[in-house]
N, C-alpha and C positions, 0 to 999 in steps of 0.2 A: 765820415761821421757815423758810420754804422755803430749802433749801440749808444751813441751820444746825441741823438736827435733832439732831446729836450734842451740841450745847450743853446739851441736856436730860439727857444721860447722866451718871451719877455717875462720878467717878474714884476709884480705890483709892489709898490713901496710897503715895507713892513710884512711882506709875505715870504715864507720860506720856499714854497713850491711855485714853479713857473706855470704860466697859463699858456697852453699850447693851442687853444681854439677859442676864438671870440665870435659869439653869435650876434648877428644883426637882427633887424626887425623880423618878428614872426608874423606872417600874414595868414589869416584863417578865413575860410569861406565855409560856413556850416549850414546844414539844412537837416530836416528831420530824417531824411534818407541817407545821410552821410556827410562827408565834408572833404575839403582839400586844404593843404597847408604848403607854404614854401618859406624858406629862410636861407639867407646868405651867411656863410661862415668864412672867417679868415683862419686858416689852419697852418700852423708852423711845424707840427710833427704829427705823425700817425697816432690815432687814438679814437676813442668812442665819442660820438656826438649824441646828446639826448634828443629824443623825438617826442612830439606831443602824443598823448594817448596813454593807454594803460591796458591792463588785462582785458577789460570789458570793451575797449575801443582801440584795438591794435592797429597801427598804421599798415596799410597794404600798398602795393605798387610804389614803393619807395625808390627814388632815383637820386643819384649823386652825379653831378656834372652830366646829366642827361642819360646816364646808364643805370640799368636796374641794380638795386642794392638790397641786401637782406637786413631786415630789422630783427635784432636779437635782444633777449632780456639781459639787462645789466644785473649786477649783484643784488640790487634792490627790487628787481622784477620789472622795472620800467623799460620801455623800448629805447634802443640805441642803434646807431649804425656806425660801423667803423670806417673812418676816412683816413 
């Protein structure tokens, strides 16, 4: 399936593009000194996943499946991680 991974992704009725990642409930624990978040995703093909935060509050110590991951800026400048 190399190069055709998106063929595994479901399409929503009436949509042209498949959805390759479905986000579950976003859990936040926020305090004045910082915060933590966690979220479960169902991923059908490799791609970027949006993260909470932004330029002023960039997510640090990001983990995917318990392993360190790097948050990078998407085209719009918001944090994302590739899974």
